Each structure stands twice: as C-alpha cells, then as structure tokens.
N, C-alpha and C positions, 0 to 999 in steps of 0.2 A: 503493498500499501505505499501512495508518494503522497505529500503535501502538494495538490495541486497546485494552488489560491496558493500557498508560499514561494512554491519555483516561479507559475509568474510574475509575482509580483517580484520577483529577485530578479526575474530572468527580462525584462522590461528597464528594471533601473541600473544594470548592469551596460545590455545593450546603449541605452541612456546615455550610457557615459565610454559607449565603447571601450570595453570591459567583455573577455570571452566565460566566458561559464561553464566547469570544470564539474562536472560532475559524478563523487567520488563516492560508487556504487559498491565500493568492497564489502565484505557478509551480503551482498540484498538479491536479492531471486530474481530471476531472469526476466522474469513474467513483469516484474518495476520498471526495469529499463528498457524492455521493450510499453511501455505502456508512457514513458517520459518520452522515448522515438519519436511516438505515434502526433509524439505534441508534439516538436518542432526542434526537441533538446538532441545534438551530434555527437559530442565527450563527454566522452566518457571517462574517473581518472579511478586507476583498481593499483593495492596496495602491496596483492600476490602474486605472486609468475602464474602455482598453479590454479588459480582461482579466473583469473586472464584468460588464460590460456580454453582453458573449460567453456568461459561464458561466447568467447568469441563466435569463435563458426553456427552459436544458435542463432545468434543475433544481426540484426542488416550490415552486407559492404560495407557501405557507410556513413556508419560509426567511424564516428576520429577516437582511439586507444590511448589517456595518455593512462601510460606508468611510473603511477607521483613516486610508488615505498623503494624503501630504502635495496636494491641488487647486485643482485651477486656473478660474480664476470661471467662462470659457466653456466649460467640463466639464459642471457643475453639469449644465444642461438635458439632459445623457445618460443621469444619473439619477436622477432628479429621479424619475424613474413607480416607479419601487421602492423607493429605498433608504431604510432605514430609522432610520437612526443616523449622520451624520456625526460623528466623534472628533475632527479637525485643523481647529479651525474658528479660525485664526488672523488674520482680521479684517474689521472691518464694513464693506469692499466686496464678500470674501466671504458674510459674514449676512447683507447686506441681495439679492443672487444669490439665496440658495437661497429667501428669501424669496418670491421673486416664481416663483420657475423652482416651488417648489410651492405656490402661487396657482395657473398654471395647470395645473398636475394635479388640482385640488380633493383637494390632501392636507396631511396640519403630516408637517415635516424633526426628526426632536429631532437637534440638535446636540451638541459640546459644549467647547467654549471649550479652545483647547490653550494649554499657558503653561508659559515653556521656563521646562526647572525645569534641565536642565541643566547641570553648567557643561564645557562643545561645545558650539563655537558653529557646527558644523555642522546641530544641532536642529534649529529651526524650531514659535516659539511667540510668544507675547506674555506684554510685562512684565506685574508685575503693577498700575502704573499704565494703562498700554495697555486694563490689561480689567477696570479701574474708570472706565478712558472709555468702555466701550463699552459698558457699563449706565450712564451717565451716560444716552447713544444713544437709548439702549433706555429712556429715562421719556420722554423723551418723543415718542417712533415706535412704540410696540407694535406688535412683530409675531403675525399670528395665526396663519402656517402655517410656518415655520422656530423650532420652539418650545426654546428654551434648556435644557436636560436636566442639566447640570452642565460635570463640568468632567476635564483628559484633560493629564499629562507622564509624556514619559519621560524615564526617570535618565539619571543619568551612564554609561557602558559602561566599568565599572571593577569586578572584583573587590572593593574593600574596600565592605563587607558598610555599614557606619558610615556611608559616604557616603550610598552609597542612601539607608539610612536617611531620616536625615534632608531627603532632599530628598523623598523619598515623603511624608516628616514635612508639613515645608511646604504644598507645594502642598493638604491635609490639612487644613490647619487656615486656609488661604484660602480655599479650602473655603465652610467656616464663618464666614469671614468675613463674607463674600459674601453666602449666604444668611441671614444673622443681620442686615444691613446692609441688604442691596440688592433680595434677593430672599424677606422674608418671607412674600408672597401666595400669591410664587412653590411650586405644590406638586410640577411639575414637575420640579423644581429638585430631584434625589435622588440622582447619579452620581458617581460619580469612576474614571475612566481611566487605571488603570495598571498596571505589572504585567506582563509576560513571560517567556517561557523560566524570562531565566535569575535575572529576582529575580522574583517574582508572591509565590512567599513574603510575602514581608518586604514588597512594597505589603499583599497582606489585612492583615494583620498591624499597617496603617499605616492602616489602614482605607477600602483599596478597594470600590469596589462590583463591578466589573466589567474583569477577566483580557484579554487579548490573548495566546493561544497558540497557536503552531503548529512548528517543528520536535520539541517533546517529541508529543506527536502524529502529528506526521504525516512528521517525521524529516528531517533535512538537508535543505536543497535542494541544490537542480542550477541554476542560474542561465541556465546556456549551450544547457537544456535547449530 
C-alpha cells in the first residue's frame, strides 16, 4: 500500500523545483512499485543487490533503477546489465569495477561519488582529500563506461536542522569546487543526491538535484517481513 496523496504532493513539490524524486522501495512488494509506476513514477532506489535483482525482471523496462546502498565490488556484475545510477561509489576500486562490468555489457552507468558529510562514523563516504585523489586518477585514465554524474551524501541523523543544513551546504560547496576545478569539460557532472524523508526540504533548499524518499511514500518499513 502506498500513500498516494503524499506521493502526488511530494512529486509536484519537487517537480516545481526541478528536483528528481527517487522513491526508495527497499523491502516493499512489487505490487506497490507497480502502483507507483502506473501513477507516473519512473525512478526507484534499492539498497540490497539481491532484492533489486529479483524485482527488476518483474517490472517495466522503462523503470530507471538507482542503487543507493553500500555496494560491494563483487556484486557489481549482478546489476550492471540494467542499473541506471549507482549513488554510493566510495572507492576508486569500486569505480574501476563498475567501469569493467559496464564495458562487458556495452553500456554506461552513472556514478555518484559518496562524500562523508555526517558526524557519524557508521556512514560510508569519501573525505575531500580522497575525492580529489580519485579525480586526479581519472584524469590520467579516463573512464568510458562509468560516468561521474555528481556527488552524494547523507546528513547526520539529528533533530538539529542547522547542523543538517550546514552539512548539505558543505556538500554543495564541494560539488561546485569539483565542477570548477576538475570537471569543467564534463557535461555529465550535474547531480547532487542529498535529502531523504526526514530532511529533503533542507536538502532542496541547499541545492539538491535528487532526493531519496521512502517512508513518506510507502509508510514505515517492517524489516521482519
């Protein structure tokens, strides 16, 4: 069951601001995704490789699949034939594996480099220095199949909105720095994926182009199902 009125309101709100909505459908049944698709939703985000691989063939080929969870290199080959964007690329070795597997499938995969902006050790992501090191490596060995499409980050889970706002602002500033100093000629570098159900309004105000919303559309998850 989806929260249809919530979905339509959020979709309009984001569309008016030219922000893409990625509906986070992890743990949700295929029927719920199909219902959203029939309402016009095309982009879905999944966190678990096995779940994504099981859902993908059951739904329309028009769906744009986004992998938004932490991705292990040895599982890239499972989603490379169809995934549109991988949101959480947090190492150069993972980027190279995406390049390798996308080349085997004769396609391109959009990649967002995940930046650690939260004040939480449990979250993954690159430091600014690690990001710049990766960009320097790409200069010397350009990638043809793994397209660097932008940056992604998750803010601290807190009720302190000023803290969340500051973290998103820092990610936007880093995005602009990279775009100006390293990727001037890369027309693909356009996306800032930040903002979830609890903080997407703050993220949009700070320049997000892509938000990942689940519980506001699907309701709370039961992980024991």
